[in-house]
C-alpha positions as CSV (number, residue, x, y, z in Angstrom):
1,M,7.2,3.4,-11.3
2,R,8.3,0.6,-9.0
3,I,6.0,-0.7,-7.1
4,A,6.0,-3.5,-4.0
5,L,3.2,-5.4,-3.3
6,A,2.9,-7.8,-0.6
7,A,-0.3,-10.2,1.1
8,D,-0.7,-13.0,3.4
9,H,-2.1,-16.0,2.4
10,A,-6.0,-14.1,2.1
11,G,-5.0,-12.1,0.0
12,Y,-2.5,-13.5,-1.8
13,Q,-4.4,-14.2,-5.0
14,L,-5.2,-10.8,-5.5
15,K,-1.7,-9.9,-5.1
16,D,-0.7,-12.2,-7.6
17,E,-3.3,-11.1,-9.8
18,L,-2.0,-7.2,-9.6
19,V,1.7,-7.8,-10.2
20,H,0.4,-8.8,-13.4
21,W,-1.7,-6.0,-14.8
22,L,1.4,-3.8,-13.3
23,R,3.2,-5.3,-15.5
24,E,0.7,-5.0,-18.5
25,Q,0.8,-1.3,-17.6
26,G,4.3,-0.5,-18.2
27,H,5.5,-1.1,-14.1
28,D,8.6,-3.2,-11.9
29,A,6.6,-5.0,-9.3
30,I,8.4,-5.6,-7.2
31,D,6.6,-9.0,-5.6
32,L,7.5,-9.3,-2.0
33,G,5.3,-13.0,-1.2
34,T,3.6,-14.7,0.2
35,T,2.5,-17.5,-2.5
36,G,0.4,-19.6,-1.8
37,P,-2.8,-20.5,0.8
38,E,-1.1,-21.6,3.3
39,S,-1.4,-19.6,6.6
40,V,1.7,-17.1,7.2
41,D,1.2,-14.2,9.4
42,Y,0.3,-10.6,7.4
43,P,2.7,-9.4,10.5
44,E,6.2,-10.6,8.5
45,Y,4.7,-9.0,5.3
46,G,3.8,-5.6,5.8
47,R,7.2,-4.9,7.7
48,K,8.9,-6.7,4.5
49,L,6.7,-3.8,1.8
50,A,6.8,-1.4,4.8
51,T,11.2,-2.1,4.6
52,A,10.8,-1.6,0.6
53,I,9.1,1.2,0.5
54,A,11.2,2.9,3.2
55,S,15.5,2.2,1.7
56,G,13.4,3.9,-1.3
57,E,14.0,0.2,-3.4
58,A,9.9,1.0,-4.6
59,E,8.4,3.9,-5.2
60,R,4.9,3.0,-3.6
61,G,2.9,0.5,-1.9
62,I,0.2,-2.3,-1.9
63,A,-0.2,-4.7,0.8
64,V,-2.7,-7.0,0.6
65,C,-4.2,-9.7,3.4
66,G,-8.7,-10.7,4.2
67,S,-9.2,-7.7,5.4
68,G,-6.5,-4.4,3.8
69,I,-6.5,-3.5,8.0
70,G,-3.9,-5.7,9.4
71,I,-2.0,-5.3,7.2
72,S,-2.1,-1.7,6.4
73,I,-1.3,-1.4,9.8
74,A,1.9,-3.4,10.1
75,V,3.7,-1.4,7.1
76,N,1.9,1.5,9.5
77,R,4.6,0.9,11.8
78,E,7.3,2.0,9.9
79,P,7.9,6.0,10.0
80,R,8.2,6.6,6.6
81,C,5.3,5.0,5.5
82,R,1.9,6.4,4.6
83,C,-0.4,3.5,4.0
84,A,-4.5,4.4,3.9
85,R,-6.9,1.1,3.9
86,V,-9.2,1.8,0.5
87,D,-12.5,0.6,-0.5
88,D,-12.6,2.4,-3.9
89,P,-11.0,5.1,-6.3
90,L,-12.1,7.6,-4.8
91,S,-10.0,6.5,-1.7
92,A,-7.0,5.6,-2.9
93,Q,-6.6,9.1,-4.9
94,L,-7.8,11.5,-1.8
95,A,-5.0,9.5,-0.4
96,R,-2.2,10.1,-1.5
97,E,-4.4,13.3,-2.5
98,H,-4.1,14.7,0.9
99,N,-2.6,12.1,2.5
100,D,1.3,11.7,0.6
101,A,0.4,7.8,1.2
102,N,3.0,5.7,-0.4
103,A,0.5,2.6,0.3
104,I,-2.5,1.0,0.0
105,A,-4.5,-2.0,1.8
106,L,-6.8,-3.6,0.3
107,G,-9.0,-6.2,2.2
108,A,-9.1,-9.3,-1.0
109,R,-12.1,-10.5,1.3
110,L,-13.8,-7.4,0.9
111,I,-13.4,-5.8,-3.1
112,G,-13.5,-7.6,-6.6
113,S,-9.9,-7.4,-9.0
114,D,-11.4,-4.5,-11.2
115,M,-12.8,-2.5,-7.8
116,A,-9.5,-3.0,-6.5
117,K,-7.1,-2.7,-10.0
118,A,-9.6,0.8,-9.6
119,C,-7.9,1.7,-6.2
120,V,-4.4,1.1,-7.4
121,A,-4.4,2.9,-11.1
122,A,-6.1,5.9,-9.0
123,F,-3.5,5.4,-6.6
124,I,-1.3,5.4,-9.3
125,D,-2.1,8.1,-10.9
126,T,-2.6,11.2,-8.3
127,D,-0.2,13.5,-7.3
128,F,0.1,15.5,-3.8
129,A,-1.9,18.4,-3.8
130,G,0.6,20.2,-1.0
131,G,-0.3,23.1,-0.1
132,R,-2.3,22.8,3.5
133,H,-1.9,19.3,2.9
134,Q,1.9,19.6,3.5
135,R,1.7,21.3,6.5
136,R,-0.2,18.0,8.0
137,I,2.2,15.8,6.6
138,D,4.6,17.4,8.4
139,Q,2.9,17.7,11.7
140,L,2.9,13.5,11.5
141,S,6.4,13.4,11.2
142,Q,6.9,15.3,13.9
143,I,4.6,13.7,16.5
144,L,7.8,10.9,15.9
145,Q,9.9,13.3,16.6
146,D,8.2,14.1,19.6
147,S,7.8,10.7,21.1
148,D,12.1,9.9,20.5
């Protein structure tokens, strides 16, 4: 699977670890930065991730900042992205299964490396259930169309 990852300065270390781990798992991990502790703005990296998903460059995305909140909001500014901030494998699984999330956000200051990997594994391994959930996903798209 082609998975894009992006992080701000608070999340780059966890992002780097996830990039390496995903590649070991056989995935095509696209590292969109940042690459160091110098202060950067999470909206810029959220936008990079959203663009990669919306353009089809990546099938899924992983966003990381200090809390996971700010970067998830930035990713969700792109109408074709559904980014869920997750803390555990069950929330990652449900984000895919019920909400057809194509991105997740992690809080590097709130989650350990092993838990982050468990979240990513659940996110990657879970399919969208469709059925009754599809109607709700369609409504999300309709909200965007109605606002135009």
